[in-house]
C-alpha positions in Angstrom: -7.4 -79.9 30.4 -10.5 -78.8 28.6 -14.0 -80.1 29.2 -14.9 -79.2 25.6 -14.2 -77.5 22.8 -15.7 -73.7 23.6 -13.6 -71.2 23.4 -13.6 -68.6 26.2 -11.7 -65.0 25.3 -11.2 -62.4 28.1 -11.7 -59.1 27.0 -9.5 -56.0 28.5 -13.0 -55.1 30.9 -12.8 -58.8 31.8 -9.7 -59.1 32.5 -9.7 -54.9 34.4 -12.5 -57.0 36.4 -10.6 -60.4 37.5 -7.8 -58.5 38.4 -10.1 -56.5 40.2 -11.8 -60.7 41.1 -14.5 -59.4 40.0 -15.4 -61.5 37.1 -19.3 -63.7 36.8 -19.3 -67.3 36.8 -19.2 -67.0 32.3 -15.0 -67.3 33.1 -14.2 -70.3 34.3 -12.6 -70.3 37.8 -9.6 -72.6 36.8 -9.4 -69.9 34.2 -9.4 -66.8 36.1 -6.6 -69.5 39.1 -4.3 -69.6 35.4 -4.2 -66.5 35.0 -3.5 -65.3 38.2 -0.8 -67.9 38.4 0.7 -67.1 34.9 0.7 -63.6 35.8 2.0 -63.5 39.3 4.7 -65.8 37.8 6.2 -63.9 35.5 9.7 -62.2 36.2 8.5 -58.3 35.6 6.3 -55.8 34.4 7.3 -55.3 31.2 5.8 -58.6 30.8 3.2 -59.0 33.0 1.5 -56.2 30.6 2.3 -57.8 27.4 0.1 -60.9 28.9 -2.4 -58.9 30.5 -2.9 -57.0 26.0 -2.7 -59.8 24.7 -5.2 -61.3 26.9 -7.0 -58.6 25.6 -6.4 -59.8 21.7 -3.8 -55.9 20.7 -2.1 -57.1 17.5 2.1 -57.0 18.6 2.1 -54.3 16.6 0.4 -52.1 18.8 1.4 -54.1 22.2 4.7 -52.9 21.4 3.6 -49.3 20.2 1.9 -48.6 24.0 5.0 -50.9 25.5 7.4 -49.0 23.1 9.4 -52.3 22.0 9.5 -53.7 18.7 6.8 -56.3 16.9 9.9 -59.7 17.5 10.3 -58.1 21.1 6.7 -58.7 21.8 6.9 -62.2 20.2 9.3 -63.0 22.3 8.0 -61.8 24.8 4.7 -63.8 24.2 6.5 -67.0 23.3 8.4 -66.4 27.0 4.9 -66.6 29.0 3.2 -69.2 27.0 6.3 -71.3 27.6 5.8 -70.2 31.7 2.2 -71.2 31.3 2.7 -74.8 29.1 5.7 -75.4 32.8 3.0 -74.3 34.9 0.2 -77.0 34.0 3.1 -80.3 32.9 6.0 -79.2 35.6 7.9 -81.7 33.4 7.6 -79.3 30.4 10.8 -78.2 29.2 10.3 -75.2 26.5 12.0 -75.9 22.7 16.1 -75.0 22.1 16.0 -71.5 21.2 17.9 -71.6 17.5 18.2 -67.8 16.3 
């Protein structure tokens, strides 16, 4: 639930601090909880890496290069991560059907 139109971005440095629970009040506790819960919900290390790098603002092309996967695979994994996040926020929601 959004209280304002303000968007919070998490940089790579801030994400490292989040992982170590060393954050200041500028990142809302609710967002931190969501990030931790989504990260814990992801089923494998590659998904967690894609999530972490995406939060850091790394492009799909660069994520693919770093993880040795195609940018298309990165985008698919980002979609899976979005669906995990959406289901956490609304357990009644269903991801859209996949139509290749």
